[in-house]
GUKE-992649 format. One record per residue (C-alpha): y, z, x. Coordinates in steps of 0.5 Angstrom, whole numbers, padded with zeros to 4 digits, always signed. Example, Ala and Ser with C-alpha at 12.3 -4.5 7.8 and 13.67 -1.06 7.14 Angstrom:
<recs>
-0009+0016+0025 -0002+0014+0027 
</recs>
This chain:
<recs>
+0145+0232+0181 +0148+0228+0175 +0154+0230+0172 +0154+0233+0165 +0159+0234+0160 +0156+0241+0158 +0155+0246+0163 +0149+0251+0162 +0148+0258+0164 +0141+0260+0167 +0140+0265+0162 +0134+0262+0159 +0137+0260+0153 +0137+0252+0151 +0144+0252+0148 +0149+0249+0153 +0155+0253+0154 +0161+0248+0153 +0167+0250+0158 +0174+0248+0154 +0179+0245+0158 +0187+0245+0158 +0186+0238+0155 +0182+0241+0149 +0187+0246+0147 +0192+0241+0147 +0189+0235+0144 +0185+0239+0138 +0189+0243+0133 +0184+0248+0131 +0184+0250+0139 +0190+0255+0137 +0185+0259+0132 +0183+0266+0133 +0178+0264+0138 +0183+0261+0143 +0185+0264+0149 +0190+0269+0150 +0195+0265+0153 +0194+0259+0148 +0196+0265+0142 +0202+0267+0146 +0204+0260+0147 +0203+0259+0139 +0207+0265+0137 +0213+0263+0142 +0213+0256+0139 +0213+0259+0132 +0218+0264+0133 +0223+0259+0136 +0222+0255+0130 +0223+0260+0125 +0229+0262+0129 +0232+0255+0129 +0231+0255+0121 +0234+0262+0120 +0240+0262+0116 +0246+0263+0120 +0250+0270+0120 +0257+0270+0116 +0262+0269+0121 +0268+0274+0122 +0274+0273+0119 +0278+0274+0126 +0275+0274+0133 +0272+0280+0135 +0273+0282+0142 +0268+0287+0144 +0267+0291+0151 +0261+0292+0154 +0261+0298+0158 +0258+0304+0162 +0260+0307+0168 +0252+0309+0170 +0249+0303+0173 +0242+0301+0171 +0243+0302+0163 +0242+0295+0161 +0249+0293+0160 +0249+0286+0163 +0242+0285+0160 +0245+0287+0153 +0251+0283+0154 +0248+0276+0155 +0242+0277+0151 +0246+0279+0145 +0251+0273+0146 +0245+0268+0146 +0242+0272+0140 +0249+0271+0136 +0250+0264+0138 +0243+0263+0135 +0245+0266+0129 +0251+0261+0128 +0256+0265+0132 +0261+0262+0137 +0261+0266+0143 +0265+0267+0149 +0262+0272+0155 +0267+0274+0160 +0264+0276+0166 +0268+0282+0169 +0263+0284+0174 +0264+0282+0182 +0256+0281+0182 +0256+0276+0177 +0249+0278+0174 +0252+0275+0167 +0254+0269+0170 +0247+0268+0173 +0243+0270+0167 +0247+0264+0163 +0246+0259+0168 +0253+0258+0170 +0256+0256+0177 +0259+0262+0180 +0260+0261+0188 +0266+0262+0191 +0271+0258+0189 +0269+0256+0182 +0274+0257+0177 +0273+0264+0175 +0276+0271+0172 +0279+0272+0179 +0284+0266+0177 +0285+0269+0170 +0287+0276+0172 +0290+0275+0179 +0293+0268+0179 +0294+0268+0171 +0290+0261+0170 +0289+0260+0163 +0283+0262+0160 +0281+0255+0158 +0281+0253+0165 +0276+0257+0168 +0271+0257+0162 +0264+0254+0163 +0259+0252+0158 +0252+0255+0158 +0247+0250+0159 +0241+0253+0155 +0245+0256+0149 +0249+0252+0144 +0256+0255+0142 +0256+0259+0148 +0261+0259+0153 +0262+0263+0160 +0268+0265+0164 +0264+0267+0171 +0265+0272+0176 +0265+0270+0183 +0265+0275+0189 +0273+0274+0190 +0273+0279+0184 +0271+0284+0189 +0278+0284+0192 +0282+0284+0185 +0283+0291+0184 +0287+0292+0190 +0291+0285+0189 +0292+0288+0182 +0295+0295+0184 +0302+0292+0186 +0302+0287+0180 +0307+0289+0174 +0303+0291+0167 +0296+0290+0171 +0292+0293+0166 +0294+0288+0161 +0292+0282+0165 +0286+0280+0161 +0288+0282+0154 +0294+0277+0155 +0289+0272+0158 +0284+0272+0152 +0290+0272+0146 +0293+0266+0149 +0287+0262+0148 +0287+0257+0143 +0280+0259+0140 +0282+0266+0139 +0285+0269+0133 +0284+0269+0125 +0280+0263+0121 +0287+0262+0118 +0291+0261+0124 +0285+0258+0129 +0280+0255+0124 +0273+0254+0125 +0273+0252+0132 +0275+0260+0133 +0271+0264+0138 +0267+0269+0133 +0266+0274+0139 +0268+0275+0146 +0264+0280+0150 +0266+0283+0156 +0261+0285+0161 +0264+0290+0165 +0262+0293+0172 +0259+0300+0173 +0265+0303+0174 +0272+0306+0171 +0276+0302+0176 +0282+0297+0174 +0277+0292+0172 +0274+0296+0167 +0281+0298+0165 +0283+0291+0163 +0277+0290+0159 +0278+0297+0155 +0286+0295+0154 +0284+0288+0152 +0278+0290+0147 +0278+0292+0140 +0271+0294+0140 +0267+0298+0145 +0259+0297+0146 +0256+0302+0150 +0249+0301+0152 +0245+0308+0153 +0238+0308+0157 +0233+0312+0153 +0233+0317+0159 +0236+0324+0160 +0241+0322+0166 +0244+0316+0162 +0247+0322+0158 +0250+0325+0164 +0256+0321+0165 +0258+0319+0157 +0263+0325+0157 +0267+0322+0162 +0267+0315+0159 +0269+0317+0152 +0275+0321+0156 +0277+0315+0159 +0276+0311+0152 +0281+0317+0149 +0286+0316+0155 +0286+0308+0154 +0287+0309+0146 +0292+0314+0147 +0297+0311+0152 +0295+0303+0152 +0291+0301+0146 +0291+0305+0140 +0286+0299+0137 +0280+0301+0141 +0274+0304+0138 +0267+0305+0140 +0264+0301+0134 +0257+0300+0137 +0252+0304+0141 +0245+0301+0143 +0239+0304+0146 +0236+0300+0151 +0229+0301+0155 +0226+0305+0150 +0219+0307+0151 +0216+0310+0144 +0210+0313+0148 +0214+0318+0151 +0218+0324+0147 +0223+0324+0152 +0226+0317+0149 +0225+0319+0142 +0229+0326+0144 +0235+0322+0147 +0235+0317+0142 +0236+0323+0137 +0241+0326+0141 +0245+0320+0141 +0244+0319+0134 +0246+0326+0132 +0253+0325+0136 +0255+0318+0134 +0252+0317+0127 +0252+0310+0124 +0255+0307+0131 +0248+0307+0133 +0244+0301+0132 +0238+0302+0128 +0235+0297+0133 +0232+0300+0139 +0231+0295+0145 +0224+0296+0148 +0222+0296+0156 +0220+0289+0157 +0217+0285+0163 +0220+0279+0160 +0227+0281+0159 +0227+0283+0166 +0224+0277+0169 +0228+0272+0165 +0235+0272+0170 +0230+0270+0175 +0229+0263+0172 +0237+0263+0170 +0236+0265+0163 +0236+0270+0158 +0230+0272+0154 +0232+0269+0148 +0230+0262+0151 +0225+0265+0156 +0221+0268+0151 +0223+0268+0144 +0217+0271+0141 +0217+0277+0146 +0219+0284+0143 +0225+0284+0147 +0228+0278+0145 +0226+0279+0137 +0229+0286+0138 +0236+0283+0141 +0236+0278+0135 +0235+0284+0130 +0241+0288+0134 +0245+0282+0134 +0244+0281+0126 +0246+0288+0125 +0252+0287+0129 +0254+0281+0125 +0254+0286+0118 +0258+0291+0121 +0265+0292+0122 +0269+0297+0127 +0267+0304+0126 +0273+0309+0127 
</recs>
C-alpha cells in the first residue's frame, strides 16, 4: 500500500484528515494559534512569561542588606519552598540574594542545585568551625545574582557541638555581618547583598535560635489549613523571648499564606483569621496549591525556572515584588 501524506478516516468523507506533527508545530509560526494543542499553548505561554520577566523593570534595591529569617516549627507549611522560590524571584527582580540553608536535610540546597554532600564547605563549617562565610558560599547555577551557603548532613550534630561553645546563639550573626557584601550602600557599594534569606529547620532548637538572633526580619509561611495555626503561638513566644534577651531588632515583618485552595471555605477562613491577627504583615499575594511547585525540586530547580508561566511561579514573583516595596513592620 502506497504511503500518503494525508491520512483519511473511513467516515465516508472525501476530505482527508491531516495529522500535525511536532515538526509542523516547530516550523509553522501559525501553529501556536488558538487551535494548537494544549501542550503547545502551554509552551508558548511559558516562553512569553519568561520573556516578560526578563524585560520587567528591576525592583528598587534596599539601602542596606535585609536579613530575613524564614521559620515555622511546623513542618510541611512550604517554608523551604517559599525560601528558594522567593530568593529566585527576588534575583529575577534585580536583587542580589544569599540563601543560607540551616536545615540539615539540605532541601533548599537541592532545589537551588548546589552540591551538599558530606565534606562540602557548608553552614556547619561557618557555625561550628568559624569559617568565613565567603569560604562556604556556592553560586546557584540556574539563577543569576543568587548565592547559596549549602547545608550538609554534618549540620545534624551541630546543635550538640555548639552547646559548650561560648556565645553559641550568636555564631550565625557574627558570620553574616563579617561578610564583606553585607551592609549599607554607603559602606559596601553596589556589590552588597540586598537580601539574606535563612531557611530554618522545622524546630525551635539552637539552629533556629541562631537564625533568630542573626535576623532583623522574620517571615512566617503559614499553610491555609487549621493545624497550621496551632503552633503559631509557641513560635511567637519564642520570638518575644529572643527580642527581649538576645535580639531587640527582630521583627515579624512578613506572613505568607501558602498552599491556598480558593475552592474551600477553610482556606479562606484561615486566611481571614491570620489577616485579622497580623494585619498588614500578611502579604496580599497568596501562594496557591500547585503541582508544578512540588515537581520543581525533583529537577533541582525552583518553579521560577522550571515553569515560569505557572500560577505558582507568578504568585511567588508577585510576592517577591511586594516584599521589595515594604519595610519592616514593627
